[in-house]
C-alpha positions as CSV (number, residue, x, y, z in Angstrom):
1,M,0.0,0.0,0.0
2,S,1.5,3.3,-1.0
3,R,2.2,6.3,1.3
4,K,-0.2,8.4,-0.8
5,Y,-3.0,5.9,-0.3
6,L,-2.5,5.9,3.5
7,Q,-2.7,9.7,3.6
8,I,-5.9,9.8,1.7
9,G,-7.4,7.0,3.7
10,L,-6.8,9.0,6.9
11,I,-8.8,12.0,5.8
12,P,-12.3,10.6,6.3
13,L,-11.4,9.3,9.8
14,T,-10.1,12.7,10.8
15,L,-13.2,14.5,9.6
16,F,-15.4,12.0,11.3
17,A,-13.6,12.4,14.7
18,F,-13.8,16.2,14.4
19,S,-17.5,16.2,13.5
20,C,-18.4,14.0,16.5
21,T,-16.5,16.3,19.0
22,P,-19.1,18.2,21.0
23,K,-18.5,22.0,20.9
24,A,-20.8,24.7,22.2
25,T,-21.9,27.1,19.5
26,F,-22.7,30.7,20.5
27,R,-26.0,31.8,19.1
28,I,-28.8,34.2,20.0
29,I,-32.4,33.3,19.4
30,D,-34.8,36.2,18.8
31,K,-37.9,36.0,21.0
32,P,-39.2,39.6,21.0
33,I,-41.5,41.1,23.5
34,T,-44.1,43.7,22.5
35,W,-42.6,47.0,21.3
36,N,-45.4,49.3,20.2
37,A,-46.2,53.0,20.4
38,E,-47.4,52.6,24.0
39,R,-44.2,51.0,25.2
40,E,-42.1,53.5,23.3
41,A,-44.0,56.5,24.8
42,L,-43.7,55.0,28.3
43,S,-40.0,54.4,27.7
44,L,-39.4,58.0,26.6
45,Q,-41.3,59.2,29.7
46,Y,-39.2,57.0,31.9
47,L,-36.0,58.4,30.5
48,K,-37.3,61.9,31.2
49,D,-38.8,61.4,34.6
50,R,-36.4,58.9,36.1
51,H,-33.1,59.7,34.4
52,G,-33.7,63.4,33.5
53,L,-33.0,62.7,29.8
54,E,-35.0,64.2,27.0
55,Q,-34.8,61.9,24.0
56,T,-36.7,61.4,20.7
57,T,-36.0,57.6,20.6
58,A,-36.0,55.2,23.5
59,T,-32.4,54.0,22.9
60,I,-29.4,53.5,25.1
61,Q,-25.6,53.8,24.6
62,P,-24.4,50.7,26.4
63,Q,-21.5,50.9,28.9
64,M,-22.6,48.3,31.3
65,V,-24.1,44.8,31.5
66,V,-26.3,44.0,34.5
67,V,-26.8,40.3,35.3
68,H,-30.1,39.2,36.9
69,W,-32.1,36.2,37.9
70,T,-35.8,36.0,37.2
71,A,-37.2,34.3,40.3
72,I,-39.5,32.6,37.7
73,N,-38.8,29.1,36.7
74,S,-39.5,29.1,32.9
75,I,-38.7,31.0,29.8
76,E,-42.4,31.2,28.6
77,V,-43.7,32.5,31.9
78,T,-40.9,35.1,32.1
79,H,-41.6,36.2,28.5
80,D,-45.4,36.5,29.4
81,V,-44.5,38.7,32.4
82,F,-42.2,41.0,30.4
83,N,-44.4,41.2,27.2
84,P,-47.1,43.7,28.2
85,P,-46.0,47.3,27.8
86,V,-47.7,48.3,31.1
87,L,-46.5,47.1,34.5
88,G,-49.1,45.4,36.6
89,G,-49.2,44.2,40.3
90,R,-46.0,45.9,41.4
91,A,-46.9,48.7,43.8
92,D,-43.2,49.2,44.7
93,L,-42.5,50.1,41.0
94,T,-45.7,51.6,39.5
95,G,-45.3,54.7,41.7
96,A,-42.1,55.5,39.7
97,S,-43.5,54.5,36.2
98,N,-46.1,52.3,34.5
99,L,-43.5,51.0,32.1
100,N,-43.2,47.3,32.4
101,V,-40.0,45.7,33.5
102,S,-38.0,43.8,31.0
103,S,-34.4,43.1,29.8
104,Q,-32.7,42.9,26.4
105,F,-31.6,39.2,27.0
106,L,-32.9,36.1,28.8
107,I,-30.9,32.9,29.4
108,D,-32.5,29.5,30.0
109,R,-31.1,26.9,32.4
110,D,-29.4,25.1,29.5
111,G,-27.6,28.2,28.4
112,T,-29.9,29.1,25.5
113,I,-29.8,32.8,24.9
114,F,-32.9,34.7,23.9
115,R,-33.0,38.3,22.7
116,L,-36.2,40.1,23.9
117,L,-35.3,43.6,22.7
118,P,-32.6,45.0,20.4
119,D,-29.3,45.6,22.3
120,T,-29.7,49.4,22.2
121,T,-33.4,49.7,23.0
122,L,-34.3,50.8,26.5
123,A,-35.4,48.1,29.0
124,R,-36.5,48.8,32.6
125,H,-34.4,46.5,34.7
126,V,-32.1,48.5,37.1
127,I,-32.8,51.7,38.9
128,G,-30.5,54.6,38.1
129,L,-28.7,52.9,35.2
130,N,-31.2,51.8,32.6
131,Y,-30.1,54.5,30.2
132,L,-26.6,52.8,29.7
133,A,-27.2,49.2,30.9
134,I,-28.0,46.1,28.9
135,G,-30.0,43.7,31.1
136,V,-29.3,39.9,31.1
137,E,-32.0,37.9,32.9
138,N,-31.3,34.2,33.9
139,I,-33.9,31.6,34.8
140,G,-33.1,31.0,38.4
141,S,-33.6,32.1,42.0
142,D,-32.2,31.6,45.6
143,D,-33.8,28.1,45.5
144,M,-32.7,27.4,41.9
145,P,-29.0,28.5,41.6
146,L,-27.7,29.5,38.2
147,T,-26.1,26.7,36.2
148,K,-22.7,26.1,34.7
149,A,-24.3,26.4,31.3
150,Q,-25.7,29.8,32.2
151,L,-22.3,30.9,33.5
152,K,-20.8,30.0,30.1
153,A,-23.6,31.7,28.2
154,N,-23.3,34.9,30.2
155,E,-19.5,34.9,29.5
156,Q,-20.1,34.4,25.8
157,L,-22.8,37.1,25.7
158,V,-20.7,39.6,27.5
159,R,-17.8,39.0,25.1
160,Y,-20.1,39.4,22.2
161,L,-21.4,42.7,23.6
162,K,-18.0,43.9,24.5
163,R,-16.9,43.5,20.8
164,K,-19.9,45.7,19.8
165,Y,-20.0,48.4,22.5
166,P,-17.6,50.1,25.0
167,I,-18.7,48.0,27.9
168,D,-16.8,49.1,31.0
169,Y,-18.7,47.2,33.8
170,V,-20.4,43.8,34.3
171,I,-22.3,43.9,37.5
172,G,-24.9,41.9,39.4
173,H,-28.3,43.4,40.0
174,H,-27.5,43.3,43.8
175,E,-24.5,45.7,43.2
176,Y,-26.4,48.5,41.4
177,Q,-26.6,50.8,44.4
178,N,-22.8,51.0,44.5
179,F,-23.0,53.4,41.6
180,Q,-25.1,56.0,43.5
181,K,-22.1,58.3,44.1
182,T,-20.7,58.0,40.6
183,D,-21.3,60.2,37.5
184,L,-23.1,57.3,35.9
185,W,-26.0,57.4,38.3
186,K,-29.1,59.1,37.0
187,E,-32.2,58.7,39.3
188,T,-34.2,61.8,40.0
189,D,-35.8,60.4,43.2
190,P,-33.3,59.9,46.1
191,N,-35.8,57.6,47.8
192,Y,-36.6,55.3,44.9
193,R,-34.6,52.2,45.6
194,T,-35.2,48.4,45.8
195,V,-33.1,45.8,47.7
196,K,-31.8,43.1,45.4
197,S,-29.9,39.8,46.0
198,D,-29.6,38.5,42.4
199,P,-27.5,36.9,41.2
200,G,-25.2,37.0,44.2
201,D,-21.5,37.4,44.7
202,K,-20.7,33.7,44.1
203,F,-22.0,33.8,40.5
204,M,-20.5,37.2,39.8
205,N,-17.1,36.3,41.1
206,K,-17.0,33.3,38.8
207,L,-18.2,35.3,35.8
208,R,-15.6,38.1,36.4
209,K,-12.8,35.5,36.8
210,N,-13.8,34.1,33.3
211,L,-13.7,37.7,31.9
212,V,-10.5,38.9,33.5
213,D,-8.8,39.4,30.1
214,L,-11.4,42.1,29.2
215,N,-10.0,44.4,31.8
216,L,-13.4,45.5,33.0
217,K,-13.6,48.2,35.7
218,P,-14.3,47.1,39.2
219,V,-17.6,47.8,40.9
220,P,-17.3,51.1,43.0
221,K,-17.2,50.7,46.8
222,L,-20.1,52.3,48.8
């Protein structure tokens, strides 16, 4: 058997081995929530009333990613909660605005990433910082800790967003109040605050360790 024949004979085996090697593929699945004239008007009013910003479009210039958990155990129920333009049943939030809560991204337990709104469309997900923050919700809670697949998906998503925008910070929702004394903070009501625990220091420490090469800025100290 010739050397040439041996080389050719190896090619199919090499390709077969490569094709059978599992490798996670980064993809985003569009699953849009309602964006209509009502939601846009409420968003523009939110920017004006809460952030002191007069804009003609409800857009943001991303500088930050805020990681959340949903405290809801399914993608479909979470989507149904975020979908209406008008907020319902949240007395702690409706006093500030009737704009419904939402986020730009939602990550399932298996790491599947869904895009609910365009990256640069305003979503109401973090007090004082919505005007520059992309929200990433994860299906999970205190009783349902975020998974390794979600950790990987958050890392991949942050890297994707960092390539597109000048992202300086990646923070947990529970860390948002640390920005109150910075120039980034824009909330007109000094008493409008909520206490958050998601997604917790353990998850954020792992995520930041995986993103150390991006040289993100540290969360300010209170």
